[in-house]
N, C-alpha and C positions, 0 to 999 in steps of 0.2 A: 698365854692369854688367860686373865682373870675369868673364874667361874661366874663373875657378875657381869661381866661384859656382855652386850646383847648380841655379840657375834660368836660368842662360846657356845659349843653344841649343846652343853647342858642347860644352859640359859633359854636357848631356843626350844629345848624339850619342855620346860618349866612353863613357858609361856603358851607352849601348844596345847600343854594339858590343861592349862587355865581356861583355854578356849573352848575345850572339849567339856569342861565341867560347866561353863556357863551354858553351851548348847544343850547338854543333858538335861539342865535344870529347866530349862523354858520347855523343852519337849514334854518334861514331867508336869510342869505347870498347865501346859495346854490340853494335854490328855487325861487332868484330875481323873555178796555172792560167790560163786564159785569162779577161780581163775580161768578166763577165755582168751582166745584171739581176739583182739578188739582194734580198729584203725579209725581214726578220726584226724581232722584237720582243723586247726584253731587259728583262723586269721587274726592280726593285730587288731582290727576293730571289734573283736567279740567280747570284750572284756577287760572290766579292770584288769679214787677209790683203786693201792690198787686191788690187791687180794685183801682178804680178812673181811668179806662181808657178813660170814656167820659170827664173827665177834663183836660187831658192831650192829645188832638187830634194830630194827625201828619199833620204839615204843608207842605204837599206834594208839593205845587206849589213853595216853596221856595228852590231852589236847584240852584246850581251853573250851568254856563254854559256848556252844552253836549260837551264831548268830542267825535267828530265823530269817534275816532279810537277805542273806545269800550264803551260800556255803563256804566253808573254811576248809583250806587245802594248806599241807605242810609246804614250807618254802624254806629253803636254807640261805643264809647270807654269810659274807666273809666280816669279821670283826676287824674293825679300823686299827685298834691297838696291838692284835696279835696274829692277824692273819688267818686265824683259825675259824671253822664253820659254826654257826649258832642256827638254830631252826624257830621260826614262828609261823603261828598259823594265819593265812592272809584270806581275807574276802574274796571271791572271783564273782562275776557276772553270770557264769555258766561253767558246770562241772560234768557235761556230758560225757567228757572224756577228760577224768579227774587228771591223769598223769600230762597230757598235753597241757592242760589249763594251769597245773602247777609249775610246768616249765616256762610256760609263756609268761606266767607272772613272775616269776624269778628275773625275766629279761626286761620286764616293763615296770613293775610295780616298785614301789619305795617302801624300804622297811619301816616298820613302827619304831623299832629302837635307832636312833640316829647314831648310835655306836657301831652300826653295821654298815656294808655297802655291797653292791654289785658291780662288777668291771663289764657285765654284759649290755649290749645296747638292743632294743626293742626288736623281737623278731617277727618279720612279716607271716611266717607260717611256721608251725611245728605239727608234725605228723607222728604219732607212736603206734607201736604194736606190741603185744607180748605172746611169747611162743610157750609151748607145753612146759618147757624146762626152765621156764622164769627167766628169759633173757628178753629185756626190754629194750625195743628198737626205737630210739628217739631220731627223727629225720628233721633238721632244724635248718632254717635259711641263712646263708652266710653273712646277711646284713648283721646278724647278731655277736658278731666276731669283729665289730668295726673299732673297737677300741685299741690301743696301744698300750701294752702293759708288758711287765717284766715276765720272764720265763717262771720265776715263782709264782706270781699273781696268775699266770695261765694255767699253771697247774692245780691251784686253789680253785678256780673258775670251772674248771673241768670236774673236778671234785664235788663242787657245789651243784653243779646238774646232776651227776650221779645219785648223790643224797637226795636230792629232790625229786628225781624220777622214782627212786626206788621208795621213797618215804610215802609219795602219792599212791603207788601201787598198793603198799601195805595199809595204808588209812582207809583206802576205798576198797578193801577187800579183794582186790585182784590177784595180789599175791599174800598169803598166810603171813603173818607177822612173825619175825623171826626166821623165815625161810631164806636160803641163800638165793641170790638173784644178782644179774649181771646188766650192763648197758651197752648195746651196741649204739655208736652214735654216728650218724652219716649227716652229710651237710650237702643240701640240695640234691637231695636222692643219692648221693656218691660216698662211698668210702675213701678213706685215705688223706682227708682234709688236714692241715697243719693249723690246729687251734690256735689263733692270737699269733700265728707265726712262730709258734714254740714247741706245741706238743702234738706228735703225729696222733691220728685217730684211727688207726688201722686194726687195733686189737680189740678184745672185749674189755671193758672197764669194770672194776669193783669197788666198792668203799676202802677206803685207806684209813685205818684207824687212827693214825696220826695227825689227820687233817680236822678232827673234831676237836673243839674246845674241851677243855676238861672238867670246867664247872659252867652249867647254864640254868638258869630259871625259866621253867616252863609256864608256870601260872603264879602270879598274873602276869600278863604280857605288858609290854611298855606302852603307857598311854591309858592303862586301864582306871575305871572309875567305879570301885567296889561299892555296894550299897550297904554292905554288913561291916561294921567297925573292927570286927575280929576278921582278920585276912589269913586266910591259909597260903602260905608259899611252899611251891613244890618244884623240883627240878631233878636233874640227872647229873651224873658225874662220873669220870672216868678216874677220879682219885683214889687211890688205894688207902687213903686215912680214914680212920674209923669215924670221922666226924668234921664237918666243916663249920666254920664261924660265920655269924650273920650280924647285921645291924641295920636300923631302920632310922633314917635321919630326917629331920622335918627340913624343907629347902624353900619353904615359901616364905622365909623372913620373920616367922613367928619369933624366933629367938628361943632356942631351947638349950639348957646348959647341959654340958658333955655328961654328966653323971646321968641325966635323964634320957639319955638316947637308948633307947630299946636295942638289947644286944643278946645274943647267947651263942649256944653250940646245937647244930643239927646232926644227930645220928645219921651216919650213911649206912642204907641197907642193901644188901644184894638185890639185882635185879636180874636181868637176863644177859648171859655171855659176860662181857668185860664192863656193861654198863651198871652203875649202881644209882640208888635214888635216895633224895632226901625229902624232908617235910617238916614244917614248924608252923605256927600260927602268932599272930601279935595282934592286939587290941590297941586300936589308934584313934585320937580326937580328928576331927574334920580338919582337913588340911593338906597340903601336898608332901609327899614323901619319896626319898630315894632308898629302896631297898636294895642292900648289897649282902652277896654271898661268895665268900672266899676261903680259899686254902689257907689255914693258919701257918705262919711261919715259926721257927724255933724260938724267936725271941720275942713272940707275940704281937710283932708289928702288923701281922695281916698281908705279906708282900706276895702271898701268892696269888694263883689265878684267880679272877674275879668276873662276877657277871652282875649287873645293876640294871633296875627297873624303876622307872619313875612312875608313880601312882597317886591318885586322888581320892581322899575320903570325903564324902558329902556330908 
């Protein structure tokens, strides 16, 4: 399918971003703690691994600018193209229990980036608790497993929940960032459920390092509308390469010569454990752009792992 087709995912993203820009400009014109045992139940109407936990710590400090209208919680999604996990920060109506709220959003919300998806169905209830030894118990309703998926997708979905629950625990301060944690997954209050008809849930679950995308952009998020023309792009990577490549392409039909497309190399700096970080900045004229960060290939074609975000500069 051509990227210019109205049914192509990227075209839908561009049109969605154009609508967001219009709304933002209209609004602008009109307006010239300690880890502890916690329990909570989050009903659906409330609002919008296996070993290797220690090697994939949660980078809790790296989050987008907070939205004052609603708390932002980390939610992991599955990439359409590679089946690997990516994180976004999603606004929720309530975060009295951040873990339950994030898990519920994982089953009910839509990813900001249309390159991502979730096989979960909306859970009618989510209960969580944390033990003193950082075991997060998630009790989720069986209706969330209603999708028919392959065994591979089922495994990714379970990891999606594990990453989301542990990220929410770390970002809310209920577990120290980088501390080992695990998830006990109950379904309708019982152990031993077979998730999506494929994955037995009898044992403790841990983060699986192989489930995470090797490159992903943390800031800006897809659909962002930066107010500063100098945009800082940062993210994380599991790559062992010394640098990643990037380019920023204008996609609103303005017509930019290939030699004028901003591009460059972003050094990779050691982070925590096996996770490394990258950051670069680029100054852009008003317009809509696709920011791409990717692993370079030996022939220079950029055929390695890639993540992209659609942004608009006012």
